[in-house]
MIVOTI-810630 format. One record per residue: residue in three letters; x, z, y of N, C-alpha, C, O in turn; residue number from 1. Coordinates in pm, whole numbers. Atoms other than C-alpha are relative to their C-alpha. Layout:
MIVOTI-810630
ATOM code   n_px   n_pz   n_py  ca_px  ca_pz  ca_py   c_px   c_pz   c_py   o_px   o_pz   o_py pos
ATOM  ALA      X      Z      Y      X      Z      Y      X      Z      Y      X      Z      Y NUM
...
end
This chain:
MIVOTI-810630
ATOM code   n_px   n_pz   n_py  ca_px  ca_pz  ca_py   c_px   c_pz   c_py   o_px   o_pz   o_py pos
ATOM  UNK     22    -41   -139   1037   -310  -1535     68    134     25     89    213    -67   1
ATOM  UNK    -60   -127    -41   1199    -26  -1343   -108     87     62   -172     48    159   2
ATOM  UNK    100    -92    -54    970    271  -1283     63     83    113    112    194     92   3
ATOM  UNK    -54    -70   -116   1083    367   -936    -76    130     24    -19    229     70   4
ATOM  UNK     82   -119    -23    796    615   -920     42    119    -86      6    233    -57   5
ATOM  UNK    -44   -108     89    957    815  -1202    146     38     21    198    125    -48   6
ATOM  UNK   -140    -33    -24   1309    820  -1062     13    139     63    -78    185    131   7
ATOM  UNK    -18   -135    -53   1453   1161   -969     -5      4    152     34    -91    220   8
ATOM  UNK      2    -22   -145   1397   1297   -621    140     -5     56    237     29    -11   9
ATOM  UNK   -128     -1    -69   1675   1251   -371     41    141     41    153    164     86  10
ATOM  UNK    -23   -137    -46   1646   1622   -299     12     91   -122    -69     83   -215  11
ATOM  UNK    -26    -88    113   1784   1888   -534    -30    145     35    -28    185    152  12
ATOM  UNK     20   -144    -12   1706   2255   -591   -103     35    108    -76    112    200  13
ATOM  UNK    106    -22    -99   1381   2253   -399    -36    148     13    -71    196    120  14
ATOM  UNK     38   -142     -1   1317   2613   -498     92     85     88     57    198    121  15
ATOM  UNK    -94    -75    -84   1616   2721   -287    -17    -34    149     48     25    235  16
ATOM  UNK     19     42   -139   1491   2549     30    -90     96     75   -173    164     16  17
ATOM  UNK     90    -76    -86   1330   2726    322   -127    -82     24   -131   -201     -5  18
ATOM  UNK    122     71    -35    979   2638    433     31   -112     99    -20   -223     86  19
ATOM  UNK    -35     98   -103   1127   2457    733     70   -122    -61     45   -235    -20  20
ATOM  UNK    -69    112     65   1353   2246    510    -97    -84    -82    -93   -207    -77  21
ATOM  UNK     95     73     85   1074   2155    269    -91    -89     84   -107   -208     56  22
ATOM  UNK     94     80    -81    830   2044    538     72   -113     72     16   -221     88  23
ATOM  UNK    -77    103    -70   1102   1853    723     32   -117    -93     20   -233    -53  24
ATOM  UNK    -35    106     95   1208   1660    414   -123    -78    -47   -117   -200    -62  25
ATOM  UNK    123     69     38    850   1583    307    -42    -95    111    -78   -210     86  26
ATOM  UNK     35     84   -114    779   1453    656     94   -120     12     50   -230     48  27
ATOM  UNK    -98    109     -4   1097   1245    643    -36   -109   -102    -28   -228    -71  28
ATOM  UNK     41     96    102    980   1081    320   -130    -69     36   -146   -190     15  29
ATOM  UNK    129     58    -39    626   1030    451     15   -111    103    -65   -205    106  30
ATOM  UNK    -21    102   -102    764    827    742     30   -137    -61     16   -240      6  31
ATOM  UNK    -34    126     67    871    563    489   -125    -75    -49   -119   -195    -78  32
ATOM  UNK    119     59     64    515    500    368    -55   -117     80    -83   -223     24  33
ATOM  UNK     57    108    -82    386    293    661     87   -125     -5     35   -237     -1  34
ATOM  UNK    -90    116      8    693     69    640    -16    -71   -133     -9   -194   -140  35
ATOM  UNK     24     61    131    631     14    269   -131    -77      0   -138   -187    -56  36
ATOM  UNK    129     70    -11    268    -77    342     16   -127     81    -42   -231     48  37
ATOM  UNK    -23    118    -84    386   -315    614     58   -115    -82     19   -230    -64  38
ATOM  UNK    -61    104     82    599   -503    361   -100    -64    -96    -82   -178   -139  39
ATOM  UNK     99     52     94    295   -543    138   -113    -78     68   -201   -130      0  40
ATOM  UNK    111     62    -72     72   -691    411    -28   -144    -40   -146   -181    -50  41
ATOM  UNK     33    136     43    111  -1057    304    -83     -3   -129   -178    -80   -139  42
ATOM  UNK     78     -9    123    -15   -967    -44   -138     58     30   -239     12    -23  43
ATOM  UNK    125    -67    -33   -281   -740    103    -96    -95     73   -216    -92     48  44
ATOM  UNK     83     96    -72   -407  -1014    336    -67    -99    -95   -183   -136    -75  45
ATOM  UNK     58     92     99   -459  -1248     40   -111     69    -77   -216     10   -105  46
ATOM  UNK    102    -75     72   -650   -978   -145   -126     17     84   -236     -6     35  47
ATOM  UNK    116    -21    -86   -876   -902    150    -78   -130     20   -201   -130     23  48
ATOM  UNK     66    130    -11   -948  -1272    195    -88    -27   -121   -201    -76   -108  49
ATOM  UNK     76     20    123  -1061  -1287   -167   -121     93     -5   -230     51    -45  50
ATOM  UNK    111    -96      0  -1274   -972   -131   -112    -45     93   -229    -45     56  51
ATOM  UNK     98     45    -98  -1447  -1102    181    -78   -120    -54   -200   -127    -39  52
ATOM  UNK     64    118     55  -1518  -1433     10   -102     38   -107   -213    -16   -110  53
ATOM  UNK     91    -43    106  -1675  -1259   -290   -123     70     58   -236     42     17  54
ATOM  UNK    112    -76    -55  -1889  -1024    -82    -93    -88     83   -214    -67     83  55
ATOM  UNK     84     93    -77  -2010  -1302    147    -87    -85    -92   -193   -133    -51  56
ATOM  UNK     76     77     98  -2128  -1484   -165    -87     90    -88   -127     52   -197  57
ATOM  UNK     85    -97     70  -2328  -1174   -272     62     55   -127     -8    103   -216  58
ATOM  UNK    -68    -66    109  -2065  -1061   -518     27    145     34    -16    194    138  59
ATOM  UNK    -30   -142    -19  -1938   -706   -554    149     26    -20    220    -52    -83  60
ATOM  UNK   -137    -45     25  -1607   -523   -543     -4    127    -82    -86    216    -58  61
ATOM  UNK    -15   -119     82  -1505   -269   -803    144     49      8    236    -23    -28  62
ATOM  UNK   -128    -67     19  -1215    -30   -768      0     56   -142   -103    105   -189  63
ATOM  UNK    -12    -48    137  -1089     68  -1113    126     84     -9    236     30      6  64
ATOM  UNK   -120    -81     -3   -856    363  -1142    -13    132    -72   -120    170   -120  65
ATOM  UNK     -8   -133     61   -748    697  -1281     87     87     90    157     37    178  66
ATOM  UNK    -88    -91    -73   -578   1004  -1140    -24      0    150   -135    -27    196  67
ATOM  UNK     12    -14   -145   -509   1048   -769    -50   -128     66   -137   -123    153  68
ATOM  UNK     40    127    -61   -545    679   -682   -147    -30    -21   -216    -74     71  69
ATOM  UNK    141     22     28   -880    650   -854    -90     90     82   -193     47    134  70
ATOM  UNK     81    -95    -76  -1011    962   -684     -1    -36    149   -103    -21    215  71
ATOM  UNK     -5     41   -140   -895    839   -343    -90   -120     26   -151   -131    133  72
ATOM  UNK     87    116    -18  -1081    512   -395   -147     42      5   -226    -21     75  73
ATOM  UNK    137    -53     -5  -1400    711   -458    -31     49    142   -138     20    196  74
ATOM  UNK     21    -53   -134  -1358    887   -123    -20   -110    102    -97    -95    196  75
ATOM  UNK     16    114    -92  -1324    552     52   -135    -67    -20   -208    -92     76  76
ATOM  UNK    121     78     29  -1614    379   -121   -128     73     38   -223     11     85  77
ATOM  UNK    126    -71    -25  -1871    656    -78    -36      7    148   -152     31    182  78
ATOM  UNK     28     -8   -143  -1838    648    301    -50   -132     59   -106   -133    169  79
ATOM  UNK     29    131    -58  -1899    276    346   -148    -25     28   -180    -80    134  80
ATOM  UNK    142     23    -33  -2281    265    317    -45     71    127   -126     17    203  81
ATOM  UNK     37    -72   -122  -2312    529    589     69    -57    123      4    -83    225  82
ATOM  UNK    -77     44   -117  -2035    409    820    -35   -141     44    -40   -170    164  83
ATOM  UNK     19    141    -33  -2113     39    801   -138    -53    -36   -167   -171    -13  84
ATOM  UNK    136     42     29  -2473     28    679    -12   -105   -110   -110   -179   -114  85
ATOM  UNK      8     98    110  -2394   -181    371    -85     57   -113   -101    179   -123  86
ATOM  UNK     79    -51    113  -2614   -159     63     87     67   -105    200     24   -129  87
ATOM  UNK    -71    -61    112  -2509     74   -215     14   -102   -111    -79   -178   -139  88
ATOM  UNK    -25     96    106  -2355   -125   -496     84   -117     42    128   -195    -42  89
ATOM  UNK    -88    107    -45  -2160   -365   -279    146     33    -33    221    -52    -81  90
ATOM  UNK   -135    -48     32  -1840   -159   -317    -15    118    -96    -85    215    -67  91
ATOM  UNK     20    -96    108  -1810     45   -637    133     52    -52    239     -4    -24  92
ATOM  UNK   -119    -56     62  -1564    262   -828    -28     30   -147   -127     94   -181  93
ATOM  UNK     -1    -39    140  -1503    284  -1201    118     95    -17    234     53    -12  94
ATOM  UNK   -103   -105      7  -1311    611  -1244     14     48   -143    -85     79   -208  95
ATOM  UNK    -24    -51    135  -1151    716  -1571    -58    141    -14    -26    230     65  96
ATOM  UNK     64   -129     18  -1357   1005  -1702   -131     13     73   -207    107     48  97
ATOM  UNK    127      0    -70  -1644    924  -1467      3     69    134     68    172    151  98
ATOM  UNK      7    -58   -134  -1720    995  -1102    -65    138     -3    -37    222     82  99
ATOM  UNK     63   -131     13  -1934   1288  -1217    102    111    -21     75    229      3 100
ATOM  UNK   -107    -97     25  -1606   1456  -1309    112    -13    103    229     14     73 101
ATOM  UNK    -99     28   -103  -1432   1374   -982     91    119     27    212    101     47 102
ATOM  UNK    -81   -116    -37  -1315   1730   -916     78     56   -120    152    153   -106 103
ATOM  UNK    -77    -39    116  -1177   1763  -1268    114   -101    -18     90   -222    -19 104
ATOM  UNK   -115     91     19   -828   1620  -1319      7    -38   -148     88     15   -224 105
ATOM  UNK      6     41    140   -914   1446  -1647    103   -110    -25     70   -224    -57 106
ATOM  UNK   -108     98      8   -575   1277  -1665     12    -63   -138     66   -172   -152 107
ATOM  UNK    -11     55    134   -602   1229  -2041    -81   -129    -14    -53   -211   -101 108
ATOM  UNK     87    117     10   -871    965  -1979     70   -128     43     20   -238     16 109
ATOM  UNK    -69    122    -42   -618    726  -1827     57    -77   -117     97   -192   -103 110
ATOM  UNK    -49     68    119   -507    645  -2181   -110    -69    -79    -83   -136   -179 111
ATOM  UNK    113     62     68   -855    529  -2285     -1   -150     33    -17   -188    149 112
ATOM  UNK    -12    144    -24   -829    151  -2329   -135    -72     -4   -142   -193     21 113
ATOM  UNK    132     63     14  -1204     88  -2378    -98     38    109   -189    -40    141 114
ATOM  UNK    100    -53    -92  -1387    299  -2119    -21    -89    122   -134   -113    163 115
ATOM  UNK     10     79   -122  -1309     83  -1816    -85   -125    -18   -177   -150     59 116
ATOM  UNK     76    122     24  -1439   -242  -1959   -143     31    -38   -235    -40      3 117
ATOM  UNK    136    -39     37  -1739    -66  -2111    -84     30    123   -198    -14    133 118
ATOM  UNK     74    -34   -121  -1839     73  -1772    -24   -123     88   -127   -134    153 119
ATOM  UNK     19    123    -76  -1787   -264  -1607   -113    -84    -58   -195   -139     15 120
ATOM  UNK    107     77     62  -2012   -434  -1859   -136     65     23   -237     -4     36 121
ATOM  UNK    126    -71    -31  -2276   -164  -1800    -48    -34    141   -168    -26    170 122
ATOM  UNK     34     41   -136  -2264   -276  -1436    -24   -150     12    -33   -205    122 123
ATOM  UNK     25    145      5  -2323   -637  -1544    105    -77     80     72   -166    158 124
ATOM  UNK   -110     68    -69  -1982   -746  -1415     -4   -150    -32    -37   -189   -144 125
ATOM  UNK      2    145     22  -1955  -1123  -1369    109    -65     84    181      2    158 126
ATOM  UNK   -103     72    -74  -1731  -1392  -1224    -31    -10    149     47    -66    226 127
ATOM  UNK     32     -7   -143  -1908  -1341   -890     70    119     65     78    127    188 128
ATOM  UNK    -56   -125    -49  -1731  -1003   -858    152     -2      1    214    -96    -50 129
ATOM  UNK   -146    -17      1  -1374   -884   -801     31    145    -38    -33    237     11 130
ATOM  UNK    -39   -132     49  -1206   -589   -975    143     30     45    235    -47     19 131
ATOM  UNK   -130    -40    -55   -916   -406   -807     50    123    -77     -3    232    -60 132
ATOM  UNK    -57   -110     77   -707   -192  -1043     98     81     84    174     26    164 133
ATOM  UNK    -86    -91    -77   -527    110   -901     87     79    -97     36    147   -186 134
ATOM  UNK    -92    -72     88   -218    250  -1069    136     10     67    201    -91     90 135
ATOM  UNK   -132    -17    -62     92    399   -910    109    -56    -90    199   -127    -43 136
ATOM  UNK   -104     43     94    298    331  -1222     -6   -149    -29     96   -212    -55 137
ATOM  UNK     18    139     39    153    -13  -1285    -12    -19   -149     -6   -131   -200 138
ATOM  UNK      7      8    147    117     73  -1653   -120     73    -59   -137     73   -181 139
ATOM  UNK    110    -82     49   -196    290  -1681    -88    -78    -98   -147   -179    -59 140
ATOM  UNK     76     76    100   -371    180  -2005   -146    -25     39   -198   -134     15 141
ATOM  UNK    140     14    -43   -723    240  -1864    -16   -120     92   -112   -196     80 142
ATOM  UNK      5    110    -96   -651     -7  -1584     47   -131    -64    -17   -234    -51 143
ATOM  UNK    -61    120     57   -432   -251  -1773    -94    -72    -96   -114   -193    -83 144
ATOM  UNK     86     64     98   -669   -315  -2062   -128    -53     63   -180   -157     22 145
ATOM  UNK    122     46    -68   -969   -343  -1831     26   -131     74    -57   -221     70 146
ATOM  UNK    -32    124    -72   -798   -608  -1617     21   -116    -98    -16   -230    -69 147
ATOM  UNK    -15    105    101   -703   -799  -1932   -134    -55    -43   -152   -176    -54 148
ATOM  UNK    133     43     42  -1066   -808  -2040    -70    -77    112   -143   -173     86 149
ATOM  UNK     57     73   -114  -1169   -917  -1692     51   -144      2    -27   -238     18 150
ATOM  UNK    -58    135     -6   -931  -1212  -1700    -51    -86   -116    -72   -206   -100 151
ATOM  UNK     54     73    114  -1056  -1308  -2046   -141    -51     29   -187   -147    -33 152
ATOM  UNK    137     37    -33  -1402  -1330  -1890    -10    -66    138   -117    -69    199 153
ATOM  UNK     -5     77   -126  -1294  -1526  -1578    -46     80    122   -103     26    216 154
ATOM  UNK     32    -87   -113  -1345  -1229  -1346    126     17     84    232     48     31 155
ATOM  UNK   -114    -10    -91  -1116  -1220  -1041     55    143     -1    -21    240      8 156
ATOM  UNK    -65   -130      9   -864   -936  -1063    103     19    111    158    -78    164 157
ATOM  UNK   -102    -37    -99   -635   -754   -820     53    136    -39      0    201   -129 158
ATOM  UNK    -53   -133     29   -425   -442   -821     76     55    120    121    -19    208 159
ATOM  UNK    -84    -71    -96   -253   -184   -606     93     87    -83     49    183   -146 160
ATOM  UNK    -99    -71     81     68    -58   -770    121     36     84    141    -16    194 161
ATOM  UNK   -116    -47    -76    387    115   -664    133    -23    -70    235     35    -32 162
ATOM  UNK   -124     43     65    642    -35   -902      2   -153     -3   -103   -214    -21 163
ATOM  UNK     -7    147      3    766   -396   -892     -5    -54   -142     44      9   -235 164
ATOM  UNK     -2     68    129    702   -636  -1178    -70     73   -112    -22     72   -225 165
ATOM  UNK     67    -84    100    454   -414  -1360    -93    -82    -89   -134   -193    -52 166
ATOM  UNK     97     68     86    229   -511  -1654   -135    -20     68   -199   -124     50 167
ATOM  UNK    129     14    -68    -79   -448  -1440      4   -112    103    -91   -188    115 168
ATOM  UNK    -13    108    -97     48   -679  -1166     -6   -136    -68    -55   -233    -10 169
ATOM  UNK      2    127     74     89   -950  -1431   -141    -41    -39   -166   -157    -70 170
ATOM  UNK    140     29     34   -285   -924  -1502    -87    -15    125   -209    -23    114 171
ATOM  UNK     74      6   -126   -383   -947  -1134     14   -136     67    125   -187     83 172
ATOM  UNK     -5    123    -79   -476  -1263   -949     54     28    140    117    -58    202 173
ATOM  UNK    -45    -40   -134   -402  -1074   -628     70    136     -9      9    239     20 174
ATOM  UNK    -73   -126      9   -131   -812   -687     48     49    136     93    -30    219 175
ATOM  UNK    -56    -63   -119    -38   -571   -409     99    107    -49     60    205   -111 176
ATOM  UNK   -105    -93     42    294   -394   -471     54     71    124    119     10    208 177
ATOM  UNK    -48    -79   -114    368   -115   -224    101    100    -54     65    199   -118 178
ATOM  UNK   -109    -75     64    705     34   -315     46    112     94    119     89    190 179
ATOM  UNK    -29   -114    -88    737    381   -164    123     79    -45    167    168     28 180
ATOM  UNK   -122    -66     44   1038    496   -370    -26    132    -71   -141    173    -86 181
ATOM  UNK     14   -128     70   1105    822   -556    -71    104     86    -58    104    208 182
ATOM  UNK     74   -103    -71    884   1117   -465     88    122     29    192    141    -34 183
ATOM  UNK    -73   -122    -34   1001   1442   -305      7     93   -121    113    149   -152 184
ATOM  UNK      1    -66    130    894   1617   -625     -3   -113   -103    -99   -190   -107 185
ATOM  UNK    -16    115     89   1009   1380   -899   -127    -31    -78   -181     56   -147 186
ATOM  UNK    116     45     75    718   1179  -1039   -134     41     55   -237      5     -3 187
ATOM  UNK    128    -47    -55    452   1342   -819    -60   -107     89    -49   -101    212 188
ATOM  UNK     49    116    -74    278   1021   -718   -125     30     82   -179    -60    147 189
ATOM  UNK    107    -38    -92      0   1212   -544     53     11    143    -25     25    237 190
ATOM  UNK    -62    -16   -132    247   1231   -253     12   -135     70    -88   -184    123 191
ATOM  UNK    -15    126    -75    391    909   -106    -87   -112    -55   -146   -188     22 192
ATOM  UNK     85    104     57    211    681   -349   -146     21     41   -215    -73     78 193
ATOM  UNK    137    -31    -39   -116    859   -276    -26    -29    147   -132    -80    183 194
ATOM  UNK     13     28   -143    -58    834     98     -9   -151     25    -90   -196    106 195
ATOM  UNK      4    145    -14     12    462     67   -134    -56    -48   -191   -145     15 196
ATOM  UNK    129     45     52   -301    413   -143   -111     26    101   -195    -61    126 197
ATOM  UNK    101    -33   -100   -514    592    116      7    -96    119    -96   -143    167 198
ATOM  UNK    -15     92   -111   -371    374    392    -51   -140    -38   -116   -207     43 199
ATOM  UNK     42    133     43   -436     59    190   -151     -7    -15   -213   -107     22 200
ATOM  UNK    147     -2      9   -795    160    112    -62    -12    139   -158    -86    158 201
ATOM  UNK     50      7   -138   -851    214    484     11   -143     55    -82   -193    118 202
ATOM  UNK    -22    136    -50   -705   -129    563    -98    -96    -66   -159   -179      1 203
ATOM  UNK     89     91     72   -908   -306    293   -143     16     48   -208    -82     84 204
ATOM  UNK    141    -20    -32  -1243   -146    373    -30    -32    146   -130    -97    177 205
ATOM  UNK     25     24   -141  -1211   -159    751      6   -149     33    -81   -202    102 206
ATOM  UNK    -14    143    -27  -1087   -518    763   -116    -78    -61   -171   -169      2 207
ATOM  UNK    110     69     67  -1350   -629    513   -131     18     76   -205    -78     95 208
ATOM  UNK    125    -25    -72  -1634   -464    703     -5    -74    134   -111   -122    174 209
ATOM  UNK     -6     77   -125  -1520   -623   1030    -28   -147    -28   -104   -211     44 210
ATOM  UNK     19    141     35  -1504   -964    862   -143    -31    -43   -190   -144    -31 211
ATOM  UNK    139     18     41  -1855   -911    727    -98     20    115   -220     13     96 212
ATOM  UNK     85    -13   -117  -1985   -852   1079    -65    136     15   -167    149     83 213
ATOM  UNK     60   -133     -7  -2053   -482   1039     47     79    122      0    190    146 214
ATOM  UNK    -53    -61   -122  -1861   -399   1361    -20    -98    115     -3   -219     97 215
ATOM  UNK      1     82   -122  -1918   -529   1715     91     65    102     83    185    129 216
ATOM  UNK   -106    -50    -86  -1633   -496   1960     84     98    -84    153     54   -176 217
ATOM  UNK    -68    -98     85  -1485   -172   1821    -95    112    -41    -53    224    -70 218
ATOM  UNK    102   -103     22  -1813     10   1755    -71    -20   -134    -97   -133   -176 219
ATOM  UNK     71      5    128  -1984     96   1428   -151     -8     25   -223     90     12 220
ATOM  UNK    138     19    -44  -2318    -51   1533   -101      4   -115   -222      7    -91 221
ATOM  UNK     89     -7    116  -2458    -42   1178      1    136    -68    -52    151   -178 222
ATOM  UNK     -9   -133     60  -2387    326   1114   -139     56    -26   -229     39     55 223
ATOM  UNK    128    -59     33  -2672    507    940    -20    131     76     72    212     86 224
ATOM  UNK     29   -114    -87  -2839    771   1155    -38    122    -85   -155    159    -93 225
ATOM  UNK     27   -104     99  -2803   1058    909     12    142     54    -32    236    -13 226
ATOM  UNK    -10   -134    -56  -2723   1353   1139      9     -7    152     19   -115    210 227
ATOM  UNK      2     -6   -146  -2720   1468   1500    125    -60     63    118   -127    166 228
ATOM  UNK   -126     53    -55  -2354   1378   1554     -4   -152      6     33   -212    107 229
ATOM  UNK      2    146      4  -2407   1018   1447   -108    -56     91    -89   -160    154 230
ATOM  UNK    105     44    -93  -2734    986   1640     54      3    143     31    -90    220 231
ATOM  UNK    -58    -10   -135  -2552   1107   1952    101   -113     24    105   -171    132 232
ATOM  UNK    -96    110    -13  -2275    855   1888    -73   -132     24    -34   -211    109 233
ATOM  UNK     77    122    -16  -2532    579   1850    -63    -12    137    -66   -120    196 234
ATOM  UNK     61      1   -134  -2708    677   2172    103    -40    104     74   -122    192 235
ATOM  UNK   -104     29    -99  -2383    664   2366     52   -144    -11     86   -206     89 236
ATOM  UNK    -36    141     15  -2290    327   2218   -105    -87     67    -72   -182    139 237
ATOM  UNK    109     77    -58  -2630    195   2320      2      5    152    -18    -96    218 238
ATOM  UNK     -6    -14   -145  -2596    331   2672    118    -77     58    111   -133    167 239
ATOM  UNK   -121     68    -47  -2247    185   2702    -16   -152     -2     41   -221     83 240
ATOM  UNK      7    145     19  -2347   -164   2585   -125    -64     61   -142   -186     55 241
ATOM  UNK    124     55    -57  -2683   -200   2762    -24     58    139     56    137    191 242
ATOM  UNK     39    -53   -130  -2858   -129   3091    -81    130    -12   -121    188     89 243
ATOM  UNK     72   -126     21  -3033    172   2936     97    115     24    189    135    -55 244
ATOM  UNK    -96   -106    -37  -2862    467   3104    -59    140    -14     14    239     -3 245
ATOM  UNK     62   -131     22  -3111    748   3045     17     37   -148    -20    -40   -237 246
ATOM  UNK    -33    -42    137  -3006    944   2735   -124      2    -89   -122    -53   -199 247
ATOM  UNK    121    -12     81  -3359   1020   2613    -61   -137    -29   -109   -162   -140 248
ATOM  UNK     52    134     22  -3472    660   2661     81    -74   -106     26   -141   -193 249
ATOM  UNK    -87     66     97  -3172    534   2466    -21     59   -139    -21    -14   -239 250
ATOM  UNK     22    -65    129  -3232    788   2191   -131    -46    -62   -136    -77   -181 251
ATOM  UNK    130     46     51  -3597    691   2157      9   -144    -50    -49   -178   -153 252
ATOM  UNK    -17    140     38  -3500    325   2142     77    -10   -132     41    -88   -221 253
ATOM  UNK    -83      1    120  -3234    393   1880    -81     42   -122    -78    -26   -225 254
ATOM  UNK     76    -51    113  -3462    597   1656   -115    -92    -38   -152   -102   -155 255
ATOM  UNK    109     92     26  -3743    346   1690     46   -118    -86    -26   -163   -175 256
ATOM  UNK    -47    120     68  -3530     57   1565     97     28   -115    132    -63   -190 257
ATOM  UNK    -73    -39    121  -3317    249   1315    150    -19      0    218     36    -86 258
ATOM  UNK   -146     18    -10  -2968    137   1420     34    -56    136    -51   -113    204 259
ATOM  UNK    -47     57   -126  -2763     41   1722    -15   -152     -4    -59   -213     94 260
ATOM  UNK      6    146     14  -2747   -317   1593   -142    -51     22   -163   -146     97 261
ATOM  UNK    139     44    -15  -3124   -349   1565    -48     15    144   -115    -73    198 262
ATOM  UNK     41    -23   -139  -3179   -198   1909     63   -103     93     -4   -154    183 263
ATOM  UNK    -68    101    -82  -2921   -432   2064    -65   -137    -16    -82   -210     81 264
ATOM  UNK     62    130     25  -3083   -733   1900   -135    -10     70   -168   -114    127 265
ATOM  UNK    131      0    -65  -3427   -635   2032     15    -15    152    -56    -93    215 266
ATOM  UNK    -24      9   -143  -3294   -584   2383     49   -139     40     11   -191    145 267
ATOM  UNK    -53    133    -29  -3108   -914   2367   -112   -104      1   -111   -195     83 268
ATOM  UNK    113     94      7  -3428  -1098   2270    -87     14    126   -130    -86    184 269
ATOM  UNK     82    -23   -118  -3621   -937   2555     65    -56    126     -3   -111    213 270
ATOM  UNK    -72     49   -118  -3350  -1029   2807      1   -152      7      2   -210    115 271
ATOM  UNK     -3    147      3  -3346  -1392   2693   -139    -59     20   -154   -181     21 272
end
């Protein structure tokens, strides 16, 4: 395989550039990311279909990663229970070195070939679940060996990689290859690769939650009421979607029933 992610930058002598030149060139490279993601949409659509199918059947999704990609998947997964009201444990992350060490760049752990599978077995992984490996290079041992063990145990596998024809993609039932090209700083895959990964996580989680019925129209009606900002948002959604136009009345109704969805369902029953 060709490691495009390790190819030299198209830009030379960065240290001699002005601030204006550096930011302009980085922005120029970043513009390529959305187009690369667009090319991967057919693969991504197949993956999301598989994820939705697993979750509808009470299975779970596990992101499995190291480095920047793994850490970005943590940021996506931790927001889902609040934003969409899903139970904790539906979407999970197995991070090399452990989520407890999220703010430590424990890059040496990506070479551990046993930790990933060990943590998956501790979570009672089964063929009802799906495991999505994340690796810009497509060769990370932590991810590669874990996906191999998954396949040996008939567990559905997927991956998000940034090089074509990688070993990790060969171990994925649903490979997603998003080829963003050489980085502005050679090999710094926290840049375009990381941006592409963040975009893909957003697409996967948002599309999946919509397909699971966690959104109505374009509103997060299952959002957990954890602070004043979200309560205010819920009140305004309720006022917008019902005949309740008094703010305090809508707020009392929302807090009584615990979510916009529950309040809407109660009102719908009363109206019928």
